[in-house]
C-alpha positions in Angstrom: 70.2 -11.7 15.7 69.7 -13.3 19.0 67.9 -10.7 20.8 65.0 -11.6 22.5 62.2 -9.5 22.9 60.8 -8.7 26.3 56.9 -9.1 27.2 56.2 -5.4 26.4 57.9 -5.5 23.3 56.1 -8.9 22.8 52.8 -7.4 23.6 53.3 -4.3 21.2 53.9 -6.5 18.1 51.0 -8.8 18.9 49.0 -5.7 18.8 50.2 -4.5 15.7 49.6 -7.8 14.1 46.6 -7.8 15.1 45.3 -4.8 13.8 46.9 -5.1 10.8 45.5 -8.4 10.1 42.3 -7.3 11.1 41.9 -4.5 8.5 43.3 -7.1 5.8 46.5 -4.7 5.4 49.7 -6.3 4.5 52.3 -7.0 7.0 55.4 -6.5 5.1 55.0 -2.5 4.8 52.7 -2.2 7.9 55.9 -4.0 10.3 58.2 -1.3 8.3 56.3 1.7 9.1 55.8 0.7 12.9 59.8 0.2 12.4 59.8 3.3 11.1 57.7 5.2 14.0 59.9 3.5 16.7 63.2 5.0 14.9 65.6 2.5 16.4 66.1 -0.1 19.5 65.6 -4.0 19.7 61.4 -3.6 18.5 62.6 -1.4 15.4 65.1 -3.7 14.0 63.1 -6.7 14.7 60.4 -5.0 12.8 62.7 -4.4 10.0 63.9 -7.9 9.5 60.3 -9.3 9.5 59.3 -6.7 7.6 62.0 -7.1 4.6 61.6 -10.7 4.9 58.0 -11.2 4.3 58.3 -8.2 1.4 60.8 -10.8 -0.3 58.2 -13.2 -0.2 58.7 -15.5 2.2 55.2 -16.5 4.4 55.2 -15.5 8.3 55.5 -19.1 9.4 58.4 -19.0 7.7 59.2 -15.5 9.4 58.5 -16.7 12.9 60.9 -19.9 12.7 63.6 -17.7 11.1 63.2 -15.6 14.4 63.2 -17.9 16.8 66.0 -16.8 18.8 64.4 -13.1 18.8 60.5 -13.8 19.6 59.7 -15.2 23.0 59.0 -18.8 23.2 55.1 -18.3 24.1 54.6 -15.5 21.1 56.2 -18.2 18.6 53.6 -21.0 20.1 50.5 -18.5 19.8 51.7 -17.2 16.4 51.9 -21.0 15.0 49.0 -22.1 16.9 46.4 -18.8 15.3 48.0 -19.6 12.0 46.7 -22.9 11.6 43.5 -22.1 13.3 42.7 -18.9 11.0 42.1 -17.0 14.0 45.5 -14.9 14.1 43.7 -11.6 15.0 41.7 -13.0 17.2 44.6 -14.6 19.4 47.0 -11.6 19.0 44.2 -9.4 20.8 43.8 -12.1 23.1 47.3 -12.1 24.1 47.2 -8.3 24.4 44.5 -8.0 26.2 46.0 -10.6 28.8 49.5 -8.8 29.0 47.8 -5.8 29.8 46.0 -7.2 32.4 48.9 -9.1 34.2 50.8 -5.7 34.0 47.9 -3.9 35.4 47.6 -6.9 38.0 51.9 -6.2 38.5 51.4 -2.3 39.0 48.8 -3.1 41.7 51.1 -5.3 43.5 53.6 -2.8 43.3 51.6 -0.4 45.0 50.6 -2.7 47.7 53.8 -3.7 48.3 54.9 -0.2 48.8 53.8 0.4 52.3 55.3 -2.9 53.2 58.4 -2.1 52.3 58.8 1.6 53.3 57.9 -0.4 56.9 60.7 -2.4 56.8 63.3 0.3 55.5 61.7 2.5 58.7 62.5 -0.3 60.8 65.9 -0.7 59.7 67.3 3.0 60.0 65.5 3.3 63.5 67.6 0.1 64.3 71.0 1.7 63.1 69.7 5.1 64.8 69.2 3.1 68.3 72.3 0.4 68.0 74.2 2.4 66.4 74.2 5.5 68.5 71.8 5.7 71.2 72.7 2.5 73.0 76.7 3.1 72.4 76.0 6.2 74.9 73.9 4.6 77.8 76.7 1.6 77.6 78.9 3.8 77.9 77.1 5.7 80.6 76.9 2.1 82.6 79.6 0.9 81.6 80.7 0.9 85.6 78.3 -1.1 86.6 79.9 -4.5 87.2 76.4 -6.7 86.2 73.6 -4.9 84.6 70.8 -6.1 84.1 69.8 -9.3 81.7 68.1 -7.3 79.6 70.4 -4.1 79.8 73.1 -6.6 78.9 71.4 -7.9 76.0 70.9 -4.7 74.4 74.7 -3.9 75.1 75.2 -7.3 73.1 72.9 -6.6 70.0 74.4 -2.7 69.7 78.1 -4.1 69.9 79.2 -7.5 68.9 75.7 -8.7 68.5 74.0 -6.8 65.3 77.3 -7.9 63.7 77.0 -11.5 64.4 73.3 -11.0 62.8 73.9 -9.0 59.9 77.5 -11.8 59.0 74.8 -14.6 59.7 72.1 -13.3 57.5 74.8 -12.1 54.4 76.2 -15.7 54.7 72.8 -17.7 54.0 71.8 -15.4 51.6 74.7 -15.4 49.3 74.6 -19.2 50.1 71.1 -19.6 48.8 72.0 -17.5 45.6 75.1 -19.4 44.5 73.0 -22.5 44.8 70.6 -20.3 42.6 72.9 -19.9 39.7 74.4 -24.0 39.9 73.0 -25.5 36.8 70.9 -28.2 37.5 69.8 -27.0 41.0 66.1 -26.7 41.0 65.2 -26.5 45.0 66.6 -23.4 45.7 63.8 -21.8 43.3 61.4 -23.7 44.7 62.0 -22.5 47.8 60.7 -18.9 47.1 57.1 -20.8 47.2 57.3 -21.0 51.0 57.5 -17.3 51.2 54.8 -15.5 53.0 53.4 -13.2 50.5 56.1 -13.8 48.0 55.1 -17.3 47.7 51.9 -17.4 46.5 52.5 -14.0 43.9 55.3 -15.8 42.2 53.3 -19.5 42.2 50.3 -17.6 40.6 52.3 -15.9 38.1 54.1 -18.9 37.1 50.4 -20.4 36.9 48.8 -17.8 34.8 52.3 -17.8 32.5 
C-alpha cells in the first residue's frame, strides 16, 4: 500500500485517533468502524489495514512503521512523539485544530484572490476584444495613411504582430521556467516564487507554518 493520504485524510485519521484514545476505546475496532462508515476510498483502505494489524496484536508504533509509505511524514512524526510522551489525545487534537485553522486561512486567501483574478481575466478578455476586433477595423479605415501618428502605429502593431510577439515571449519564459522546475536538483526556480508579490509571502508563510 503506497498511496499517501492527503492533508484532509490525515486530519480525519488524527481526529479519530484522538477521540478513540480520549474515551479509552480500542483503536482497532474504532478504526474499523470508521472505515465501514466511509465505505470506500483511500482513507477507508488505510483504516482497515491499520485496524487489522492492531487486532492482530501489533502495537501502534509498529503499525505506524508498517504504514510509513502511506501516512504523511508529519503525521508519522507527531504520532511517534505523542506516543513517547504519553500525550497522544492532546497532540492529535492540536494537530486537527491547526489543520482546520490552516484550511480556513486557505479559504480566506482564495476568497481574497478571487477579485484580482476576476480583474485579470476581464482585462485579458478586453485585450482580446479591443486588439482582436476593434483595432483591426480602425486599421482598415486608416490603412490609406502613409505615416499614421506614432501612438496609432504602436496600437496597430499591437493588434497585429505585437500581441503575438508578446504572447510568444511570455509562453517561452513560462515553459522554460516549468522545464527548470521539473529538472532534478534544480531548486532555484522554486525559490524564485518567493520574490513574486503576494504569491511569494503566502508561499513562504505556508512553508514556515508546515
